[in-house]
KEKE-3310 file (N, C-alpha, C; in steps of 0.2 Angstrom, whole numbers, plus 5000, padded with zeros to 4 digits):
npx = (4966:4982:4994:5006:5011:5016:5028:5045:5053:5067:5074:5072:5079:5092:5094:5094:5105:5115:5113:5115:5128:5139:5141:5131:5119:5102:5085:5070:5054:5038:5022:5007:4991:4979:4969:4952:4949:4960:4966:4967:4963:4953:4950:4961:4975:4976:4970:4956:4958:4961:4968:4978:4981:4987:4998:5005:5006:5009:5017:5027:5035:5044:5051:5056:5066:5075:5079:5086:5096:5103:5108:5100:5085:5070:5065:5055:5038:5021:5004:4993:4985:4976:4974:4984:4989:4984:4981:4964:4954:4965:4972:4980:4985:4996:5013:5029:5046:5061:5077:5092:5108:5113:5109:5112:5109:5095:5092:5097:5088:5076:5080:5080:5074:5065:5059:5052:5044:5036:5029:5016:5008:5010:5004:4991:4987:4988:4979:4984:5000:5015:5033:5048:5065:5075:5088:5098:5096:5105:5101:5094:5097)
npy = (4933:4931:4944:4940:4933:4943:4948:4945:4933:4934:4922:4916:4926:4924:4911:4912:4920:4911:4901:4905:4910:4923:4931:4927:4930:4934:4931:4936:4929:4935:4932:4939:4944:4955:4965:4970:4983:4992:4988:4997:4998:5003:5021:5025:5035:5035:5038:5031:5017:5006:4989:4986:4999:5004:4996:4998:5012:5017:5008:5001:5011:5019:5007:5001:5010:5009:4996:4998:5006:4997:4989:4981:4977:4978:4964:4958:4960:4955:4953:4941:4930:4919:4904:4890:4878:4876:4876:4872:4887:4895:4910:4922:4939:4946:4944:4946:4949:4952:4956:4954:4958:4949:4938:4945:4958:4958:4955:4967:4977:4973:4977:4990:5007:5013:5002:4997:5008:5008:4996:4995:4999:4988:4977:4982:4982:4969:4953:4941:4933:4926:4923:4919:4915:4914:4906:4906:4892:4879:4868:4868:4873)
npz = (5051:5058:5062:5062:5051:5043:5049:5051:5059:5070:5071:5058:5050:5055:5052:5038:5036:5040:5031:5017:5006:5009:4998:4989:4978:4980:4976:4980:4981:4980:4984:4983:4990:4991:5002:5000:5005:5013:5029:5042:5055:5068:5071:5064:5058:5044:5028:5020:5008:4995:4997:4987:4984:4996:4997:4985:4984:4996:5004:4996:4988:4997:5002:4991:4988:4998:4996:4984:4988:4995:4986:4978:4968:4959:4950:4943:4940:4941:4937:4943:4932:4932:4942:4939:4945:4960:4978:4984:4985:4986:4983:4973:4970:4964:4959:4964:4960:4969:4968:4978:4983:4993:5006:5018:5014:5014:5027:5032:5027:5034:5046:5046:5051:5042:5036:5047:5050:5038:5038:5044:5033:5024:5032:5033:5020:5014:5013:5013:5011:5004:5005:4998:4999:4986:4976:4961:4950:4942:4935:4924:4908)
capx = (4973:4987:4999:5013:5013:5019:5034:5050:5056:5074:5077:5072:5084:5098:5095:5096:5112:5119:5112:5117:5135:5139:5141:5126:5113:5095:5079:5064:5048:5033:5015:5003:4984:4977:4962:4948:4950:4966:4963:4972:4960:4948:4953:4968:4976:4977:4964:4953:4960:4961:4974:4983:4984:4991:5004:5010:5007:5012:5022:5032:5040:5050:5055:5060:5071:5080:5082:5090:5102:5106:5111:5095:5080:5064:5067:5049:5031:5016:4997:4991:4979:4972:4978:4984:4989:4984:4976:4957:4953:4971:4971:4986:4984:5002:5019:5034:5053:5066:5084:5096:5115:5115:5104:5113:5105:5088:5092:5098:5082:5072:5082:5079:5068:5061:5055:5048:5038:5031:5026:5009:5005:5010:5000:4985:4986:4988:4975:4989:5006:5021:5039:5053:5071:5078:5094:5098:5098:5109:5099:5091:5101)
capy = (4931:4934:4949:4936:4932:4949:4949:4940:4931:4934:4915:4916:4930:4921:4905:4914:4922:4905:4896:4908:4912:4931:4934:4924:4934:4931:4933:4935:4928:4938:4931:4945:4944:4961:4966:4975:4989:4992:4988:5000:4997:5009:5027:5026:5042:5035:5038:5024:5016:4999:4986:4987:5006:5004:4992:5001:5019:5019:5004:5000:5016:5020:5001:4999:5015:5006:4990:5000:5008:4991:4986:4977:4980:4974:4960:4956:4961:4953:4951:4934:4930:4913:4899:4884:4873:4879:4873:4875:4893:4899:4916:4927:4944:4948:4940:4951:4946:4957:4954:4957:4956:4944:4938:4950:4964:4957:4956:4975:4980:4971:4980:4998:5010:5014:4996:4996:5013:5006:4989:4996:4999:4981:4974:4984:4980:4962:4948:4935:4934:4921:4926:4914:4917:4909:4907:4903:4885:4877:4862:4869:4878)
capz = (5050:5062:5059:5063:5044:5040:5053:5050:5065:5071:5069:5051:5048:5057:5048:5031:5036:5040:5025:5011:5006:5010:4991:4985:4976:4983:4973:4985:4977:4984:4982:4986:4990:4994:5005:4996:5008:5018:5036:5047:5062:5071:5073:5061:5055:5037:5024:5017:5001:4993:4999:4982:4984:5002:4996:4980:4984:5003:5007:4991:4986:5001:5003:4985:4988:5003:4993:4979:4992:4998:4980:4975:4964:4956:4944:4939:4943:4936:4940:4942:4928:4935:4945:4935:4950:4967:4983:4983:4988:4986:4978:4973:4965:4961:4960:4963:4962:4970:4969:4983:4982:4997:5012:5022:5012:5016:5035:5033:5025:5039:5052:5045:5054:5037:5035:5053:5049:5033:5039:5045:5026:5021:5036:5031:5013:5012:5016:5013:5007:5005:5003:4998:4997:4981:4973:4954:4949:4937:4932:4917:4904)
cpx = (4978:4992:5006:5016:5017:5026:5039:5054:5064:5077:5077:5078:5091:5099:5097:5103:5117:5119:5115:5124:5135:5139:5136:5120:5107:5090:5073:5058:5042:5026:5011:4995:4982:4970:4958:4949:4955:4963:4968:4969:4956:4953:4960:4969:4976:4970:4962:4956:4960:4968:4979:4986:4989:4998:5008:5010:5010:5018:5028:5037:5046:5054:5059:5066:5077:5083:5087:5097:5106:5109:5106:5090:5075:5067:5061:5043:5026:5009:4995:4984:4974:4977:4978:4985:4990:4980:4969:4957:4959:4970:4977:4984:4990:5008:5025:5041:5057:5072:5088:5103:5117:5109:5105:5110:5098:5088:5093:5092:5077:5073:5082:5073:5063:5056:5050:5042:5033:5027:5019:5005:5004:5005:4993:4983:4985:4983:4979:4995:5011:5027:5044:5059:5074:5085:5094:5100:5102:5107:5097:5095:5098)
cpy = (4935:4939:4946:4935:4937:4951:4943:4939:4932:4927:4914:4920:4927:4915:4907:4916:4917:4901:4899:4911:4920:4934:4931:4929:4931:4935:4931:4935:4930:4936:4936:4944:4950:4961:4971:4982:4988:4992:4991:5000:5004:5015:5028:5033:5041:5035:5032:5023:5008:4996:4987:4994:5007:5001:4996:5009:5021:5015:5003:5005:5017:5013:4999:5004:5012:5000:4992:5003:5002:4987:4981:4980:4975:4970:4959:4958:4959:4952:4944:4934:4925:4908:4893:4877:4876:4875:4876:4881:4897:4904:4921:4933:4946:4944:4946:4948:4952:4954:4958:4954:4950:4944:4943:4957:4964:4958:4964:4978:4979:4975:4988:5001:5012:5008:4995:5002:5011:5000:4990:4996:4992:4977:4976:4982:4973:4957:4942:4936:4928:4924:4920:4917:4912:4911:4904:4896:4884:4871:4862:4875:4879)
cpz = (5055:5059:5059:5056:5041:5044:5052:5057:5065:5069:5062:5048:5049:5053:5041:5031:5036:5034:5018:5011:5006:5003:4987:4984:4978:4979:4978:4980:4982:4981:4986:4985:4994:4997:5000:4998:5013:5025:5041:5054:5063:5073:5069:5058:5047:5033:5021:5010:5001:4996:4994:4982:4990:5001:4991:4980:4991:5005:5002:4989:4991:5002:4997:4985:4993:5000:4988:4982:4994:4992:4976:4971:4962:4950:4940:4943:4938:4940:4938:4938:4930:4937:4940:4940:4957:4972:4982:4988:4989:4981:4979:4968:4961:4963:4959:4965:4963:4972:4974:4982:4987:5002:5017:5021:5014:5023:5036:5032:5031:5045:5052:5049:5049:5036:5041:5052:5044:5034:5040:5038:5023:5025:5034:5024:5011:5017:5017:5009:5009:5002:5004:4996:4992:4978:4966:4954:4943:4933:4925:4913:4897)
residu = (UNK:UNK:UNK:UNK:UNK:UNK:UNK:UNK:UNK:UNK:UNK:UNK:UNK:UNK:UNK:UNK:UNK:UNK:UNK:UNK:UNK:UNK:UNK:UNK:UNK:UNK:UNK:UNK:UNK:UNK:UNK:UNK:UNK:UNK:UNK:UNK:UNK:UNK:UNK:UNK:UNK:UNK:UNK:UNK:UNK:UNK:UNK:UNK:UNK:UNK:UNK:UNK:UNK:UNK:UNK:UNK:UNK:UNK:UNK:UNK:UNK:UNK:UNK:UNK:UNK:UNK:UNK:UNK:UNK:UNK:UNK:UNK:UNK:UNK:UNK:UNK:UNK:UNK:UNK:UNK:UNK:UNK:UNK:UNK:UNK:UNK:UNK:UNK:UNK:UNK:UNK:UNK:UNK:UNK:UNK:UNK:UNK:UNK:UNK:UNK:UNK:UNK:UNK:UNK:UNK:UNK:UNK:UNK:UNK:UNK:UNK:UNK:UNK:UNK:UNK:UNK:UNK:UNK:UNK:UNK:UNK:UNK:UNK:UNK:UNK:UNK:UNK:UNK:UNK:UNK:UNK:UNK:UNK:UNK:UNK:UNK:UNK:UNK:UNK:UNK:UNK)
# end
């Protein structure tokens, strides 16, 4: 898999900044599938660990701290028990929901040097991921 899936294109950030109102809260839905062993590549300075450990012990703590400073936070975290409706072979380990006060806060996170420093752990940890910017719906009450 290409590392491109882990990087957010500037065009996506620009589109999000145009699409969402400046004061519109955003909930990012993160679908996560971990590598059995984190893949840092040959000659890495990082000690061997599982993908889950790389994500939750190395990547997530400093990133969640930045998200909190930006006014956001963890809404929900759950382990996927089993797929009910999924494409054949599709597998997710965890689902995480993170709220941001606006898409601008998402863009600010992605532009921080801390995010850039920690991205190596996210890439090493995940075999696959999907991230969706969502907004509250009003159709069901």
